[in-house]
C-alpha positions, 0 to 999 in steps of 0.5 A: 391333739390326742397323743401325737395326732392332730384331730379335728372334731366336727359336730353336725346338726341333726336332721329334723331340727326345729330351727333349721330346714333339712335342706339347709343342714345338708347344704352346710354339711356338703359345703364343709365336706367339699372344702375338706375334700378340696384341701385333701382332708378325708374322714377317719371316722364318723360317730352316730350317737344314739341315746340308749334311754330311747325306747323307740326309734321314731321319725327323727332318729330314723331320718337321721339314720337314713341320711347318714347312710346316704351321706356315707355310702357303702364304702365309708360305713366301715369307718362309722361308729354307732355309739350309745350314750346315757348308760348311767340312766339304765340298768346293764340288762335294760341297756344291753337288751336295747343295744341288741335290738338296735343292732338287729333291727336298725343297724344290721345293714351298716354292721354288715358293711363294717360299722362298729358299735361302741358305748359311751358309758359315762359323760367323762372326757376319758370315754369320749377320748377313747372312742376318738382314739380308736378311730385314728387307726382307720384308713381315711376315706371319702364319703359318698356325698364327697364323691358325688359332688366331685363327680359333678353332681349338684347337691339335689342330684346326690343320694342325700339330696334325693332323699330330702327331695323325696321326704319333701314330696311325701310331706306335700302329699300328706299335707294335700291329703289332710287339706282335702280331708278337712275340706270334705269335712267342712263341706259335709258340715255345711251341707248338714247345716243347710239340711238342718235349716231346711228341716227347721223351715219345714217344722216352722211352716208346719207349725204355722199351718197347724196354728191357722187350722186351729184358728179356723176350727175355733171360729 
């Protein structure tokens, strides 16, 4: 309860979790979204959390960002808040610089679609409550994933599902390339070993011939 409003907060796992596959995470999010849609409950806001102490947007962060955009779709991005945390661990100047980089390099397309930026400056309840309260004025809307499922698409046919399928395909291609490279290196090593053994045999035979000639010369 915030003010006179009943508020439901849902913490979703991030993609690239070490204990749960991306497919399983998507299934859990999809099942919850479908159930909420069937109950007539739409989302007033989605908060994407990013640690301001992170100096780079690396693989897992980029994947989470891509997946959120696939889950939301263009229409519901106006209800998305891109919130940065851990401001107590950076200077104002450093944090502001990173925030500007995020806005210009990674979040620009979302901001253009209506997403807003916010700071959770401390770990206090007040900051988090203020952020949630700011979203209560939003017009609740369905996400792209909810619309796709409601229109009869299977989970794998949704934009989020296809993103994961492409991710898996890329991983399979990368693993195959690494396997082929390792196999080539192994074959080359085996060939080098065989060549070395042949060289040793050649040297050994030459030594034996030289010894025989030496014996003949001293008879």
